[in-house]
Structures are given as structure tokens and as C-alpha cells.
N, C-alpha and C positions, 0 to 999 in steps of 0.2 A: 504494500500500500504506500502511496506516495503523497507528498504534500509540497506546495510551492510557497516559498518565502520571499520576502523583499525587505532588504535593509538598505535604506538610502536609495542609491541607484543600482544596487546589485541584486539580481534575482537568482534564486537557486532552487532546483527541484531535488528534494531529499525524500528519504523513506521514514516511516513511522510504524511503531508497534504499540498495541494497547496493553497496558500493564494491569488494569483492573481485571481480576479473574473472578468469575462467579463462584460462590460458595457451593460446595457439594453437600446436599442434605440427604440423609437416609431416614427412611421410615422403618420403625421396628415394632414388634409386638411386646407384650409384657414379659416374654421370655427372651427378649433381646434377639429375636429372629428377624432378619432383614425382610422387608416387604417390597415386592416388585410390582410395577405397573405392567399390565399386559393388555393389548388390544383384542377385543372379542367381537365377533359378528353377532348382532342382535336380530337384524331383519334384513331382507332383501327388498328390491324395488316393489315387488308385489305385496309385501306385508309392511305397511306403514306403522310407525310407532304408536299412533293413536288407536290402532286396531289390535294391539297386542295386550291390552288389559282385559280383564274378565268380561266387562260389558261389551267391549269391542269384538271379542271373539264370538260372543253370543249373537250379536247383531249381524255380523258379516259371515259367520260360519266359516272363517278362514282357518286353514291348516298351516301349522308351522313346519317348515322344512327342517327336519331333525338332523339332516346331513350338513346344513349350513349354520343353523342357529347354535351359538355357543362355540363356534370354531375360532381358534386363535389365529390372529393375523400378524404376519411379520412385516411385510412391506405394503405400503398404501400410497396411492396417488390422489391428491386432492383435486377435485373438479367442482365447477359451479353447476347447480341444478335449479330448476324452477319448483313451483309448488307441487307439481306432479312427479318430481324426482327425475325429470328428463334433463340430460346434459345441455348446458347453455354455453355457447361459444362466443357470443357477442353481447356485451353488457356495458353499462355505464356505472361508474362509482359515484355515490352521493354520500354526503355527510349528514347524518340524522342527529338531531339534538335530543338528548335525554335529560330527564330530571328525576330526582327521588320523590316517591310518593309512599304514603303509609298504606299498607294493605289491611285486610280484615283482621289479620293476626297481630297487627301493631308493629310490623317490621317494615323497614325501608325496602323499596323495590324500584329498580330503574324502569321507567316507562317512557316511550317516545312522546315528544310534544307535538309532533306533526310538522315541525319546521325542518326543511331540507335545503341543501345547497350543493352545487356541483363541486366535486372533489378536484382540487388543483394540485398537481405534482410539484413538489419543492425540490429543486436540484441541489446537489452538493456544491460547495464553493471553496473547497480547500485545494483543488488541483485543476484550476481553470486558467485561462489566459491572464486574468487579473489575480496576482498572487496575494497571499496574506501579508499584511504590513506589520513588521516589528517596529513599534513606535519607540520614541525616545523617552517615554514615560516609564520611570522606574519606581517600584513600590517596595516598602518594607514587608517581608513575609508576615511579621506579627500583625501588621495592620490588615493585611488581606485575610488572615484567619479570623479576624473579628468582624469582617464585612461580608464575606462570601462563604458559601458551602460548595466545596469542590466535588464534582460528581464523577469525573473521569480524568485519567492521566495518561498521556502518550509519551513514549520515549522517541526522540528524534534521532535518526541514524543517518550516517553518510553513505553514499553510494559509490564514491570514487575518491581519489586523492585530493581533487580540488574541493569537493564538498567537505572533506575532512578538515582541511585548513580553514574553510569558511565557518564551520560549526565549532571547531575547537577554539578558534580565536575568540568567537563571540561568547562561548561558555566560560572561557578564562576571564573575560571582562566582567561578566555577571558575577562570577565567583569572587573576584577581588573586591567588588563593590558590595556584595552580600545583598543584592536586590533582585527583584523579579521584573521582567520587562513585559509590557502589555502588548497583546496581539489583537488586531482587528481585521475583519474582512470588508472589502470595498465592493459595493454594488456597482457593476460596470455601467448601468443605465443612469442611476441617480447620482453616482459618484459620492455616495454617503456610506457611512459604516453600517454593517449589517451583521447579524449573528453568524457564528461559525456553524456550518452544517457538514458533518463528516460523510454521511450517506444520504441518498435521496429519501425524502420524507422522514428523516430521522429527527431526533431531538435537537433543537437549536440551542447554541450556547452563546449568550450575549457577551461573554468576556472570556479571554484566555490569557494565561500568564506563563512566561518562560522562566524556568529555573536552570541555572548553569552550575556545573561543577567541573573542576579541572585539577589535575595533579600530574606530577612527573613519575614515570615508571621507576627511574633510578635517579634519586636526588643528587647523587654525586656526579652525574653527567649533565652537559649543557641542555638548555631548553630547545631541542630540535623536534621536528615532526615525528621522528621515529621514537622519541622519548616522551611523547605526550599521550594522555588519555583523558577523555572527557565524558560527561553525562549532560544531556540537554533534555529537560522534561517540560512538557506542555500541560499545564493544569487547566482544566476546563470547568467552568461554573455556570449553572443555570438559574441560580437564585441567590439573593442577598439575605443577610441576617438583620433582623429588626429586634433590637434589645427592648424588652418591655420596660415600662416606667417603674422605677424603684429598684432595678437591678444595676449592678456595677457594669459600666461600659467597657472596662478593661479587666477581664478576669485573668488570673495568673496563668501563664503558659510556660510549660517546661521546654527548654531549648536543648537540642541534642549537642553532643560534644563537638560535632563538626560545624555547628552553627546553622543547620538546616532542619526542617521539620519533615519527617518521613512517615508515611502511613505504613503500618506493618504488612498490609496486604499487597504492597507494590514490590515487584521483583525486577530489578534492573541491573545492568552490567556496564562497566566503563567501556567506552569505544576506543579502539586503537587502530593503527594503520594496518595491523596484521590481519 
């Protein structure tokens, strides 16, 4: 996966990898036995779900195919069907507005309001002709942790020797200052800033911040390209923190020994020319 950056008048296309890994959850019984999910065939096209209850079987006098019903399924292909369970190959996507309503049992239930609008596809903007702009705005990590909730972190990687020098030099500058640099996306039509979108129709991120780390492989040798290694992390946020009245605006924050704040779920490695 690639991403396009712009620092001043220099544009560079680099790679990135997602560091946030989903947690693996296991379901167990009271005896600590692992529970698995299996796909099972309940009905076929001739036997609709509404006819498989007791009253439906009495009314329709339908027979359940004992060879198909209850059969485990390994591989499936998702298709679109109409109300008659017939395959549909041409259709339009619409956004339907829902709202919560209280049902007879006093529980909330999502019900459609009847409002619909055409679905518009939102394209990604991290690898287009107009690159992401790394601004000159630098922020203290402590201040950012009090203002934003970081949802995703990407590690920026070089793809050749030229991009290694480009990223390593910038990471060194950020590490020496101990600051994060703000990244914005530019809308090519309006020429204004817009949220960062990694994939089509994915979550928009209003703000992104670059964190840089740099060190020498051998401190006894000079600072050459072969003796450098760096880490460049792009922290993405989709919401800000609002401190309620009466609470302290600056809660105590523990700082790591290296001066940076690391989430324990992130796994990254220093990048070298090798």
C-alpha cells in the first residue's frame, strides 16, 4: 500500500503498513471448551424462513429437504436477491435513515424513517495526483493526547534509497525537536483541506500527525546513510476530546524513557537501508 507526501516543493511516493491489529477473542463454555462458529443451511429458495415455523408449515404444507437442511457450509458467495429470492444483477445503492424507537417490550429498536438519498462513493485521497501536505505546524505530543483520540496508526516505509534519505532526514528532524508534524489532504477542486481517507468509502480522519524517531546503528561510526535507522509513524484521529466542566484540563501523563508515548498494541521496527 502506498501513500504520497509533499514537503515544501518535494513530492515523494512511499509505502505504509497498518500497525493496529484486531484483538482475537475466543468464546468458551463453563468448562473452558472453545466454541466455534459454523455456517449451517436452514432453507433453500423454495422454503422461505417465514414458512419454517409451526404455523407456516401448517398453512403451506411444505416439506423440509432433510438432505439440505442442517448441512454445514464451508464456502459461500454473497449475491443480491429480491423479495422472491431471485438473483439481482443491476441495482442502485441508497442511504436509508434510521432512528431508535421503543417497542412493546420497552426496548430500543432501529426503525426506518422513510427518508432516503442516493449513495455517493467517496474516493481515497492518500495516493492521488494531489499529495498529502506535511505542514510546518509542529505540536507537543502531550498537548495532542489531551485534545484528540487516536484511532489508527500507520508506519511509513521507504521504497528505495532516495525515499530512505527523504524519510530518514525528516524523522531525524522531528526526533530532535520532540514534536509531531500535522498532515492535511488538499481537495484538488476547492483547493481546501479535507479529511484523510485511506480507502474508498472508509472512515474519514480530519487530522493526522507524524511522529519521527531516529538513531545510529553504531554510535561510534559517523552519521552516514548506511549507519542510520528511523521510524516514521502517522497517527490518525477522528474525534477530539471535550473535558467536562469541573475536571482538570491537564491530567498527569506518564512519559516513556525515550520521550515518546507508545501504545502497547503497536508493533513497529526501525527502517534501515538493508
